[in-house]
C-alpha positions in Angstrom: -8.8 0.3 6.0 -9.5 1.9 2.7 -10.2 0.4 -0.7 -11.4 3.2 -2.9 -9.6 4.4 -6.0 -8.5 8.0 -6.5 -12.1 9.3 -6.9 -13.9 10.4 -3.8 -16.4 7.8 -2.5 -19.3 8.4 -0.2 -18.9 4.8 1.0 -15.2 4.0 1.2 -11.9 5.5 2.3 -8.8 5.8 0.1 -5.9 3.4 0.1 -4.8 1.7 3.3 -4.2 -2.0 4.1 -2.9 -3.0 7.6 -1.0 -6.3 7.8 -0.6 -7.8 11.3 1.3 -10.8 12.5 2.4 -11.7 16.0 4.6 -8.8 17.3 4.5 -6.6 14.2 2.3 -4.6 12.0 2.7 -2.8 8.7 0.4 -0.2 7.1 0.6 -0.2 3.3 -0.1 3.4 2.3 -2.1 6.0 4.2 -4.8 7.6 2.1 -7.4 6.2 4.4 -8.3 7.9 7.7 -6.2 5.2 9.5 -6.5 6.8 12.9 -10.3 6.4 12.9 -10.1 2.8 11.9 -7.4 2.0 14.5 -9.5 3.5 17.2 -12.7 1.7 16.0 -10.8 -1.6 16.0 -9.4 -0.9 19.5 -5.8 -1.2 18.3 -3.1 -0.1 20.6 -1.1 3.1 20.0 1.8 0.9 18.9 0.0 0.0 15.7 1.2 0.4 13.0 4.8 -0.4 13.8 5.7 0.5 10.2 4.4 2.4 7.3 5.0 1.8 3.6 4.5 4.9 1.4 4.4 3.9 -2.3 4.2 7.3 -4.0 3.1 10.9 -3.7 -0.6 10.8 -4.8 -2.8 12.1 -2.1 -5.1 9.1 -2.0 -2.0 7.1 -0.8 -0.3 9.5 1.6 -2.9 12.2 2.3 -3.7 11.0 5.9 -0.1 10.6 7.2 -0.2 13.8 9.2 -3.4 12.9 11.0 -2.1 9.4 11.7 1.0 11.0 13.4 -1.1 13.5 15.3 -3.4 10.8 16.6 -0.5 8.6 17.7 1.0 11.6 19.5 -2.2 12.5 21.3 -2.5 8.8 22.3 0.9 9.1 23.9 2.7 6.6 21.7 6.4 6.0 22.6 7.4 3.2 20.3 9.3 4.2 17.1 7.4 4.4 13.9 9.4 3.0 10.9 8.5 4.6 7.6 9.7 3.1 4.3 9.4 4.5 0.8 11.2 6.3 -2.1 13.8 8.7 -0.6 12.2 11.8 -2.2 8.8 10.8 -0.8 10.2 10.5 2.7 11.9 13.9 2.4 8.6 15.6 1.5 6.7 13.8 4.3 9.4 14.7 6.9 9.2 18.4 5.9 5.4 18.3 5.7 5.1 17.0 9.3 7.4 19.8 10.6 5.3 22.3 8.7 2.2 20.8 10.3 3.8 21.5 13.7 4.4 17.8 14.4 8.0 18.3 15.4 10.1 15.3 16.5 10.7 16.9 19.9 7.0 17.4 20.4 5.3 14.1 19.4 7.1 12.0 22.0 8.1 9.0 19.7 10.8 8.7 17.1 10.0 8.4 13.4 12.7 6.4 11.7 12.9 7.0 7.9 14.1 4.2 5.7 14.6 5.1 2.0 14.2 2.0 -0.2 15.5 1.2 -3.7 14.1 -1.3 -6.2 15.7 -4.7 -5.6 17.1 -3.9 -2.2 15.9 -5.7 0.9 15.0 -4.1 4.3 13.6 -5.7 7.4 11.0 -4.8 10.1 10.6 -7.5 12.7 9.4 -10.6 10.9 8.7 -8.7 7.6 11.4 -8.7 4.9 10.5 -5.9 2.4 11.8 -5.6 -1.2 10.7 -2.7 -3.4 9.9 -2.9 -7.1 9.3 0.1 -9.3 6.1 0.6 -11.3 5.4 2.9 -14.2 2.3 4.4 -12.6 3.7 8.0 -12.8 5.8 7.7 -15.9 3.3 9.5 -18.2 3.0 12.3 -15.7 6.8 12.5 -15.5 7.2 12.7 -19.2 4.7 15.6 -19.3 5.6 17.5 -16.1 9.0 16.6 -14.7 10.9 19.3 -16.6 8.6 21.9 -15.2 8.6 20.4 -11.7 12.1 18.9 -11.2 11.6 18.7 -7.4 8.5 16.5 -7.6 9.0 12.7 -7.0 7.6 10.6 -9.8 8.7 7.2 -8.4 6.2 4.6 -7.3 7.2 1.4 -5.5 5.3 -1.8 -4.9 6.5 -4.2 -2.2 7.4 -7.9 -1.9 6.7 -8.9 1.7 8.2 -12.1 3.0 7.0 -13.3 6.5 7.1 -16.6 8.3 8.1 -18.5 5.1 5.4 -16.9 2.9 5.6 -14.4 0.1 3.1 -11.6 -0.2 3.0 -8.8 -2.9 1.5 -5.3 -2.7 1.1 -3.8 -6.2 0.8 -0.2 -5.1 -0.4 1.6 -8.3 0.5 0.4 -11.8 0.3 1.5 -15.4 0.0 -2.2 -16.5 0.0 -5.5 -14.5 3.1 -6.7 -16.3 5.1 -4.3 -14.0 4.6 -6.9 -11.2 6.6 -9.6 -13.1 9.8 -9.1 -11.1 7.8 -9.7 -7.9 5.7 -12.6 -9.2 7.8 -14.6 -11.6 9.3 -17.9 -10.6 8.1 -18.0 -7.0 4.9 -19.0 -5.3 2.9 -16.1 -3.9 0.6 -16.7 -1.0 -1.4 -13.5 -1.5 -1.3 -10.6 -4.0 -2.9 -7.4 -2.8 -3.5 -5.6 -6.1 -5.2 -2.4 -7.4 -7.8 -2.4 -10.1 -8.1 1.3 -10.9 -5.8 1.8 -14.0 -6.5 -1.1 -16.4 -9.3 -3.6 -17.3 -9.8 -6.7 -15.2 -9.0 -8.8 -18.3 -5.4 -7.4 -18.5 -4.9 -8.2 -14.8 -6.1 -11.8 -15.0 -4.2 -12.6 -18.3 -1.0 -11.5 -16.6 -1.7 -13.3 -13.3 -2.5 -16.5 -15.1 1.3 -16.8 -15.9 2.3 -16.9 -12.2 1.8 -19.0 -9.1 -0.5 -17.0 -7.0 -2.7 -18.7 -4.3 -5.0 -15.8 -3.6 -5.7 -12.4 -5.1 -7.1 -9.6 -2.9 -8.3 -6.7 -5.0 -8.3 -3.2 -3.5 -8.1 0.4 -4.9 -11.1 -0.1 -7.1 -14.0 2.1 -8.3 -17.4 2.1 -6.8 -18.8 0.3 -9.9 -17.1 -2.9 -8.6 -18.6 -2.7 -5.1 -20.4 -6.0 -4.3 -19.3 -7.7 -7.6 -16.9 -10.2 -6.2 -18.5 -13.1 -8.2 -18.2 -11.1 -11.4 -14.5 -10.8 -10.8 -14.2 -14.5 -10.0 -16.0 -15.4 -13.3 -13.7 -13.1 -15.3 -10.6 -14.6 -13.6 -11.6 -18.1 -14.8 -12.4 -16.9 -18.3 -8.9 -15.4 -18.6 -7.0 -18.4 -17.1 -6.4 -17.3 -13.5 -7.1 -20.2 -11.1 -6.2 -18.6 -7.7 -8.9 -17.5 -5.4 -10.2 -14.0 -6.0 -11.5 -11.7 -3.2 -12.7 -8.1 -3.2 -11.4 -6.3 -0.2 -13.8 -4.1 1.8 -13.3 -1.2 4.2 -13.1 -2.1 7.9 -13.1 -5.9 7.2 -10.4 -8.1 8.8 -9.4 -11.2 6.9 -6.9 -14.0 7.7 -4.4 -15.1 5.1 
């Protein structure tokens, strides 16, 4: 739904990837105008069934309020399950109330599920395990003392479904932070950002793991249309899985 990095883009939305399998759907972050994409794709108001919020940056959570408002006005009744760091969920719950999206008003329950690194939670056929990244560590070192109420956690997700293992990087300081999610197990697909490190560092790290396919998202406009360049760089740095550059509003089958 959205593949842009944190910079505003005239061509693309911010972060948002919708995973669908029979009977279940999961939206990974909501920086994109998800409600517009859901309407354009003629998805029912029961989609998404669940939402993963990785961290507090606006390009990852900035459109949650509009998503909830749209689902309310479309008369959703099915519960929405929201997963993420506990402090992120507390902020979002309070934010929705301050936006006048009260639980008693919207007509469907929101079920909040705090997650911790290494702990497993389930949603339908999806089994979700969080892993922590260092994306906000430098900001925490600089600002946490002055802003003790701010959440500086960021969680990627291992998603197991129908016997396959998928990994969502969320945002990273360095690709090595995905090692707990990638090491020792075959990964059908890695959905990974490319906003905070050179592509060479990514491919050198991924070359050490068993990854069938890499789907790059959260990238700058300079990479738009350059899928072949990324494929060449991957081979040069020892990564032999397939490499794809995700695009807004494009559905793919994994």
